[in-house]
C-alpha positions as CSV (number, residue, x, y, z in Angstrom):
1,M,83.3,83.3,76.9
2,A,84.2,79.5,75.7
3,A,88.1,80.3,76.3
4,S,87.6,81.7,79.6
5,W,85.5,78.8,80.9
6,C,88.0,76.3,79.7
7,L,90.7,78.3,81.2
8,A,88.8,78.3,84.6
9,A,88.2,74.5,84.3
10,L,92.0,74.0,83.8
11,R,92.7,76.0,86.7
12,K,90.3,73.8,88.9
13,M,91.6,70.5,87.3
14,L,95.3,71.8,88.4
15,E,94.1,72.4,91.7
16,L,93.0,69.0,92.5
17,L,96.6,67.7,91.9
18,Q,97.7,64.3,92.8
19,F,100.0,63.6,95.4
20,G,100.9,60.1,96.9
21,G,97.7,58.7,95.7
22,K,95.7,61.3,97.5
23,T,93.6,64.1,95.6
24,L,93.5,67.7,97.1
25,T,89.8,68.6,97.7
26,H,89.9,70.9,100.8
27,T,93.3,72.2,100.7
28,L,94.9,74.2,103.4
29,S,97.5,76.8,102.1
30,I,100.4,76.7,104.6
31,Y,103.8,78.5,105.0
32,V,106.7,76.5,105.7
33,K,109.8,78.4,107.2
34,T,113.4,77.0,107.5
35,N,116.0,78.2,109.9
36,T,118.0,79.3,106.6
37,G,115.5,82.3,105.9
38,K,113.7,80.3,103.3
39,T,109.7,80.4,103.5
40,L,107.6,77.8,101.1
41,T,103.8,78.2,100.2
42,V,102.4,74.7,100.1
43,N,99.1,73.4,99.9
44,L,98.2,70.4,102.2
45,E,95.1,67.9,102.3
46,P,93.8,67.8,106.1
47,Q,94.1,63.8,106.0
48,W,97.9,63.8,105.0
49,D,100.5,62.9,107.6
50,I,103.6,64.9,108.4
51,K,105.6,61.9,106.2
52,N,103.8,63.4,103.1
53,V,104.7,66.8,104.0
54,K,108.5,66.0,104.3
55,E,108.1,64.2,101.1
56,L,106.5,67.4,99.4
57,V,108.9,69.8,101.3
58,A,112.2,67.9,101.0
59,P,112.7,68.3,97.3
60,Q,112.1,72.2,97.0
61,L,114.9,72.1,99.8
62,G,117.2,69.9,97.9
63,L,117.1,67.4,100.8
64,Q,115.9,63.8,101.5
65,P,112.7,63.6,103.4
66,D,114.4,61.5,106.2
67,D,116.9,64.7,106.6
68,L,114.0,67.0,107.9
69,K,112.0,67.3,110.7
70,I,108.6,69.4,111.3
71,I,108.1,71.4,114.3
72,F,104.8,73.2,115.2
73,A,103.6,74.9,118.4
74,G,106.4,73.7,120.4
75,K,106.4,70.0,119.3
76,E,108.6,68.1,116.9
77,L,105.6,66.1,115.0
78,S,105.9,62.3,114.1
79,D,105.7,61.0,110.5
80,A,102.2,59.5,111.6
81,T,100.6,62.8,112.9
82,T,98.0,64.2,110.3
83,I,97.6,67.4,109.2
84,E,94.0,67.7,110.9
85,Q,95.3,66.6,114.3
86,C,97.4,69.9,114.2
87,D,94.7,72.4,114.7
88,L,96.2,74.3,111.5
89,G,94.1,77.0,109.8
90,Q,94.6,78.8,106.6
91,Q,98.2,80.6,106.4
92,S,99.5,78.8,109.7
93,I,103.1,78.1,109.8
94,L,105.2,74.7,110.1
95,H,108.8,74.9,110.7
96,A,111.0,72.5,108.6
97,I,114.3,72.0,110.1
98,R,117.2,69.9,108.6
99,L,118.4,67.3,110.9
100,R,122.1,68.0,112.3
101,P,124.8,65.8,111.3
102,P,125.5,63.3,114.2
103,V,128.8,65.1,115.4
104,Q,127.0,68.3,116.0
105,R,124.0,66.6,117.5
106,Q,126.4,65.0,119.9
107,K,128.1,68.5,121.0
108,I,124.6,69.9,121.5
109,Q,123.6,67.3,124.0
110,S,126.9,66.9,125.7
111,A,125.3,69.0,128.7
112,T,123.0,66.0,129.1
113,L,125.8,63.4,128.3
114,E,123.7,61.8,125.4
115,E,125.4,60.6,122.4
116,E,122.4,60.8,119.8
117,E,119.4,62.9,119.8
118,P,116.5,61.2,121.8
119,S,113.8,59.5,119.7
120,L,110.5,60.9,119.9
121,S,108.0,59.5,122.7
122,E,104.5,58.7,121.7
123,E,103.4,61.7,123.6
124,A,105.9,64.0,122.7
125,S,105.3,63.4,119.1
126,K,101.6,64.7,119.2
127,P,100.8,68.4,118.7
128,L,100.2,70.5,121.8
129,N,96.6,71.0,121.1
130,E,96.4,67.0,121.4
131,T,98.4,66.4,124.7
132,L,97.6,69.6,126.5
133,L,95.1,69.3,129.5
134,D,93.0,72.1,130.9
135,L,95.3,74.4,132.8
136,Q,92.7,74.6,135.6
137,L,93.3,70.8,136.5
138,E,95.3,70.3,139.7
139,S,98.5,68.0,139.6
140,E,96.4,65.1,141.5
141,E,93.6,65.4,139.0
142,R,95.9,65.4,136.1
143,L,97.4,62.0,137.6
144,N,94.2,60.2,138.1
145,I,92.4,61.3,135.0
146,T,91.0,58.4,132.8
147,D,91.2,58.3,129.1
148,E,87.2,58.9,129.3
149,E,87.6,62.2,131.2
150,R,90.8,63.1,129.1
151,V,88.4,64.1,126.1
152,R,86.4,66.4,128.3
153,A,89.3,68.0,130.2
154,K,91.3,68.6,126.9
155,A,92.6,72.0,127.0
156,H,90.4,75.2,125.5
157,F,91.4,78.8,125.4
158,F,89.6,81.6,125.0
159,V,90.6,85.0,123.7
160,H,89.6,88.6,122.9
161,C,90.3,89.2,119.2
162,S,90.6,92.8,118.1
163,Q,90.0,91.8,114.5
164,C,86.9,89.8,115.3
165,D,85.9,92.4,118.1
166,K,84.4,89.7,120.3
167,L,85.0,86.7,122.5
168,C,86.7,83.9,120.5
169,N,88.1,80.4,120.7
170,G,92.1,80.9,120.9
171,K,95.1,78.6,120.0
172,L,98.2,78.5,122.3
173,R,101.4,79.0,120.2
174,V,104.9,78.7,121.3
175,R,108.2,80.8,120.2
176,C,111.7,81.0,121.7
177,A,111.7,83.9,124.2
178,L,115.3,85.1,123.0
179,C,114.9,85.1,119.1
180,K,111.0,84.8,118.9
181,G,111.5,82.2,116.5
182,G,108.7,79.4,116.1
183,A,111.1,76.5,115.7
184,F,111.1,75.7,119.2
185,T,110.3,72.4,121.1
186,V,109.3,72.7,125.0
187,H,110.8,70.2,127.5
188,R,107.4,69.7,128.8
189,D,103.8,70.9,128.5
190,P,102.6,73.7,130.7
191,E,100.8,72.6,133.6
192,C,98.9,75.8,135.0
193,W,98.4,79.5,133.8
194,D,101.7,80.6,135.4
195,D,103.6,78.3,133.1
196,V,102.0,80.1,130.0
197,L,101.6,84.0,131.4
198,K,104.8,84.2,133.1
199,S,108.4,84.3,131.8
200,R,111.3,81.7,132.4
201,R,108.8,78.8,133.3
202,I,109.4,76.2,130.9
203,P,112.8,75.7,129.0
204,G,113.2,74.0,125.5
205,H,115.4,73.7,122.6
206,C,115.4,76.5,119.8
207,E,116.2,75.6,116.0
208,S,115.0,78.9,114.8
209,L,118.5,79.9,113.7
210,E,121.5,78.2,112.1
211,V,123.2,78.5,115.4
212,A,121.2,77.3,118.1
213,C,120.1,80.0,121.0
214,V,121.4,79.6,124.6
215,D,120.0,81.2,127.7
216,N,123.5,81.8,129.2
217,E,127.2,81.7,128.7
218,A,126.9,78.1,130.4
219,G,124.9,76.9,127.4
220,D,122.0,76.5,129.4
221,P,118.8,76.1,127.1
222,P,116.6,79.1,126.4
223,F,113.2,79.7,127.8
224,A,109.6,79.1,125.9
225,E,107.4,82.3,125.4
226,F,103.6,81.4,125.0
227,F,101.0,83.5,122.9
228,F,97.7,83.3,121.6
229,K,96.0,83.6,118.1
230,C,92.6,83.7,117.3
231,A,91.0,80.3,115.9
232,E,88.1,81.9,113.9
233,H,90.0,83.9,111.4
234,V,92.6,83.3,108.9
235,S,96.2,83.6,110.6
236,G,97.7,86.9,110.1
237,G,101.4,85.1,110.6
238,E,103.8,85.0,113.4
239,K,102.7,88.7,114.6
240,D,99.1,87.8,114.6
241,F,98.2,87.5,118.3
242,A,95.3,87.8,120.8
243,A,94.5,88.7,124.3
244,P,94.2,85.5,126.4
245,L,91.3,85.7,128.7
246,N,92.5,83.2,131.4
247,L,89.6,83.5,133.6
248,I,87.1,82.3,130.8
249,K,87.0,78.4,131.0
250,N,85.1,75.3,130.0
251,N,83.1,74.2,132.7
252,I,84.3,70.8,133.0
253,K,82.9,70.3,136.6
254,N,79.5,71.8,136.0
255,V,79.7,74.4,138.6
256,P,76.3,76.5,138.7
257,C,76.4,80.4,138.4
258,L,76.9,82.3,141.4
259,A,74.2,84.6,140.4
260,C,71.6,82.8,138.2
261,T,72.5,79.3,139.3
262,D,72.5,78.1,135.8
263,V,75.1,75.6,134.6
264,S,76.8,76.9,131.7
265,D,79.4,75.2,129.3
266,T,81.7,78.5,129.5
267,V,82.1,80.1,132.4
268,L,84.4,83.0,134.2
269,V,86.3,81.6,137.3
270,F,87.1,84.6,139.7
271,P,90.7,84.2,140.8
272,C,89.8,84.1,144.7
273,A,90.3,81.2,146.9
274,S,86.7,79.6,146.5
275,Q,86.9,80.3,142.8
276,H,83.5,81.7,142.4
277,V,81.9,81.1,139.4
278,T,79.5,83.1,136.9
279,C,78.3,82.6,133.3
280,I,79.2,85.2,130.8
281,D,75.8,86.9,130.6
282,C,75.9,87.4,134.3
283,F,79.5,88.7,134.3
284,R,78.5,91.3,131.7
285,H,75.7,92.2,134.0
286,Y,78.2,92.4,137.0
287,C,80.3,94.7,135.0
288,R,77.7,96.8,133.5
289,S,76.2,97.7,136.9
290,R,79.4,98.4,138.5
291,L,80.2,100.7,135.7
292,G,77.1,102.7,135.9
293,E,77.7,103.3,139.6
294,R,81.3,104.0,139.0
295,Q,82.3,101.2,141.5
296,F,85.3,99.6,139.6
297,M,88.3,100.0,141.9
298,P,91.8,101.4,140.9
299,H,94.4,98.8,142.1
300,P,98.2,99.8,142.2
301,D,99.2,96.8,140.0
302,F,96.0,95.9,137.9
303,G,94.6,99.0,137.1
304,Y,90.8,99.9,137.1
305,T,89.4,96.6,137.9
306,L,86.8,94.6,139.9
307,P,87.0,91.8,142.7
308,C,84.8,88.8,143.2
309,P,81.2,89.8,143.6
310,A,81.1,87.7,146.6
311,G,83.7,90.1,148.2
312,C,86.4,87.7,148.5
313,E,90.0,89.0,149.2
314,H,92.8,88.7,146.7
315,S,90.1,88.3,144.0
316,F,90.8,91.3,141.6
317,I,90.9,90.6,137.8
318,E,94.3,91.2,136.5
319,E,93.7,90.9,132.8
320,I,91.7,93.9,131.9
321,H,90.9,92.4,128.4
322,H,88.2,90.9,130.3
323,F,86.3,94.0,130.4
324,K,86.2,94.0,126.5
325,L,83.1,91.6,126.9
326,L,81.0,94.9,127.4
327,T,79.9,96.5,124.2
328,R,82.2,99.0,122.6
329,E,80.6,102.3,124.1
330,E,80.6,100.7,127.5
331,Y,84.6,99.6,127.2
332,E,85.0,103.2,126.0
333,R,83.4,104.6,129.1
334,Y,85.2,102.1,131.2
335,Q,88.4,103.5,129.7
336,R,87.5,107.2,130.4
337,F,86.3,106.3,134.0
338,A,89.8,104.6,134.4
339,T,91.9,107.6,132.8
340,E,89.9,109.8,135.2
341,E,90.7,107.9,138.4
342,Y,94.4,107.6,137.4
343,V,94.6,111.3,137.2
344,L,92.8,112.0,140.3
345,Q,95.0,109.4,142.2
346,A,98.0,111.0,140.9
347,G,96.9,114.3,142.5
348,G,95.5,115.8,139.0
349,V,92.4,117.5,138.2
350,L,89.4,116.8,135.5
351,C,88.4,120.1,133.4
352,P,85.1,121.1,134.6
353,Q,84.0,122.5,131.2
354,P,80.9,120.5,130.0
355,G,81.5,118.3,127.1
356,C,85.4,118.1,127.9
357,G,86.4,116.4,131.3
358,M,90.1,116.2,130.2
359,G,92.5,114.9,132.8
360,L,95.0,117.4,133.6
361,L,98.3,116.6,135.7
362,V,99.2,120.1,137.4
363,E,101.6,121.1,140.1
364,P,99.8,120.9,143.8
365,D,100.3,124.5,144.3
366,C,99.1,125.5,141.1
367,R,95.7,127.3,141.2
368,K,95.3,128.5,137.8
369,V,94.8,125.7,135.5
370,T,94.6,125.9,131.6
371,C,93.0,122.8,129.8
372,Q,96.0,123.0,127.0
373,N,95.1,119.4,125.7
374,G,91.3,119.7,125.3
375,C,89.1,122.9,125.0
376,G,91.5,125.6,126.3
377,Y,89.4,126.5,129.4
378,V,91.1,128.3,132.1
379,F,89.6,127.5,135.7
380,C,90.6,127.5,139.5
381,R,91.8,124.1,140.8
382,N,90.0,124.8,144.3
383,C,86.8,125.6,143.3
384,L,86.7,124.5,139.7
385,Q,85.0,127.7,138.4
386,G,86.3,129.9,136.0
387,Y,89.9,131.5,137.2
388,H,89.3,134.3,139.3
389,I,91.1,136.8,141.5
390,G,90.5,136.4,145.2
391,E,89.3,133.8,147.6
392,C,86.8,131.2,146.3
393,L,83.3,131.9,147.0
394,P,81.3,129.0,149.3
395,E,79.5,126.4,147.2
396,G,76.1,127.8,146.3
397,T,76.9,131.5,147.0
398,A,75.4,133.8,144.0
399,T,77.7,136.0,142.1
400,S,76.2,139.0,143.2
401,A,76.8,138.1,147.0
402,Q,80.1,139.6,147.3
403,N,78.3,143.2,146.5
404,S,75.8,144.9,148.8
405,C,72.4,145.1,147.5
406,E,69.4,147.3,148.9
407,Y,66.8,144.8,148.2
408,T,65.9,141.3,149.1
409,V,64.9,138.3,147.3
410,D,62.4,135.6,147.9
411,P,64.2,132.5,147.7
412,N,60.9,130.5,146.6
413,R,60.1,133.0,143.9
414,A,63.7,132.6,142.7
415,A,63.8,129.0,142.5
416,E,60.7,129.2,140.5
417,A,62.4,131.4,137.9
418,R,65.6,129.3,137.8
419,W,67.2,128.6,134.4
420,E,66.9,125.4,132.9
421,E,69.9,123.1,133.0
422,A,70.4,123.1,129.2
423,S,70.7,126.9,129.4
424,N,73.1,126.8,132.3
425,V,75.3,124.3,130.4
426,T,75.0,126.7,127.2
427,I,76.2,129.5,129.1
428,K,79.0,128.0,130.7
429,V,80.4,126.4,127.2
430,S,79.8,129.8,125.4
431,T,81.1,132.2,128.1
432,K,83.9,132.8,130.4
433,P,83.5,134.6,133.8
434,C,85.1,138.0,134.3
435,P,88.3,137.0,136.8
436,K,87.4,139.5,139.3
437,C,83.7,139.6,139.5
438,R,83.0,136.1,137.7
439,T,80.2,137.7,135.7
440,P,80.0,135.5,132.5
441,T,80.9,137.2,129.5
442,E,80.6,136.3,125.9
443,R,83.0,137.3,123.3
444,D,81.3,138.0,119.9
445,G,84.5,139.0,117.8
446,G,87.3,141.6,117.8
447,C,90.4,141.4,119.8
448,M,91.0,139.3,123.0
449,H,91.2,142.7,125.4
450,M,88.1,142.2,127.5
451,V,86.6,144.9,129.8
452,C,83.7,143.7,132.0
453,T,80.8,145.8,131.6
454,R,79.2,144.9,134.8
455,A,78.4,148.1,136.7
456,G,81.5,148.7,139.7
457,C,83.7,146.3,138.0
458,G,85.2,147.3,134.7
459,F,88.1,144.7,135.0
460,E,90.3,144.5,132.1
461,W,91.4,141.1,131.2
462,C,92.6,138.7,128.5
463,W,90.0,136.2,126.9
464,V,92.8,133.7,126.5
465,C,94.8,133.9,129.6
466,Q,91.7,134.7,131.9
467,T,93.8,137.0,134.0
468,E,94.4,140.8,134.1
469,W,95.4,142.3,130.5
470,T,99.2,142.8,130.2
471,R,101.5,144.0,127.6
472,D,102.8,140.1,127.3
473,C,99.1,139.7,126.3
474,M,99.1,142.5,123.8
475,G,102.4,141.2,122.2
476,A,101.4,137.4,121.9
477,H,97.9,137.2,121.3
478,W,96.2,140.5,121.2
479,F,94.3,139.3,117.8
480,G,94.0,135.8,118.4
């Protein structure tokens, strides 16, 4: 017991190592990647600056600290930038790039007629999360913003994280659109959501590989590709990403909700000209009510979606991950309805068998439909009843109406003696109609060769094909 305690104490003391006069107490485990394919794991104190990071990393790479530059989230960081300013989390990734010799730097920048690598400006040396303003601000608002307003207008992002399965705070990250490497510096910060969500908007400089990426044969610089990570769980590496919810924003202008008139810190802004605002709870209620009424609309470009509740034109929600703000059961129902709408819009049909509802894409002139991907039910495309020979009966016509009878039926008495809905469903699930007279028939064993027992019918048919019994049925599936 004593030996185990001593070993644990020794391990704890080793964790509290000294570096440059600073004691590690709340370390971050960070990956440092180089453009030579080497990856280091280092423990960093949030109060350290980038100069300390270089002093720690350089010896492990056989370099001097002044030979390195550190790139993170689209920016080369200055020596004075601290770790806590960089919005890093556990297992985040920094990129340590060896500075090129002066001759190589001169060749790279020959297109801009500069002889040496430009020095970092104060703004460019700060990480992106420190310099980026809220993307909902217009150009004039960005130019006229005061230092006091800048704190409130700092960019905040929201994502739906599949791991957390909820609305989360997000982190904006940058990589090269060509090689997908993260050692990439942007030429300017994004100023609107189009800069982030659309391709080929902001160029930059990629040093993820030993040979720098170029966009074309003329040597033009590559473009940035932006993506998002969840800020509320440990990073899963460069392949870890979350869906951006670009309509959810900080309510920096204190606009009241369109429905409840409350002023919330976080709101959803519809993409209409009026930019109508709802709080998150009212947005959920709006989606839930429209879902219950099946009032979502199929859009040719965006899919199964909703417009602004005020009825504004050109206000459809493009990113359907916003609907994941519903419960999991509600979102699954949304997906099912969306699939059904797609099938119907494409000229398909839904399986009418209770408990199935599988969407089936069939030829327009195909009357006999078999639910091959679902329950195996065979039905008539025109009347959605079990497959039958001859014309479809008008809706509501009784099965026996095609045969003459010598007695009359009191409709009121018949209504009183109707089957319960549950019984009707049970009959439909457990039976198949005779293709000729449509009498519900239950198979309780034996072969697939059925003979209708209804008086005056006697039609011989196949339980699988739901059509007349043939030698093909006998050879293929007589006994199942």
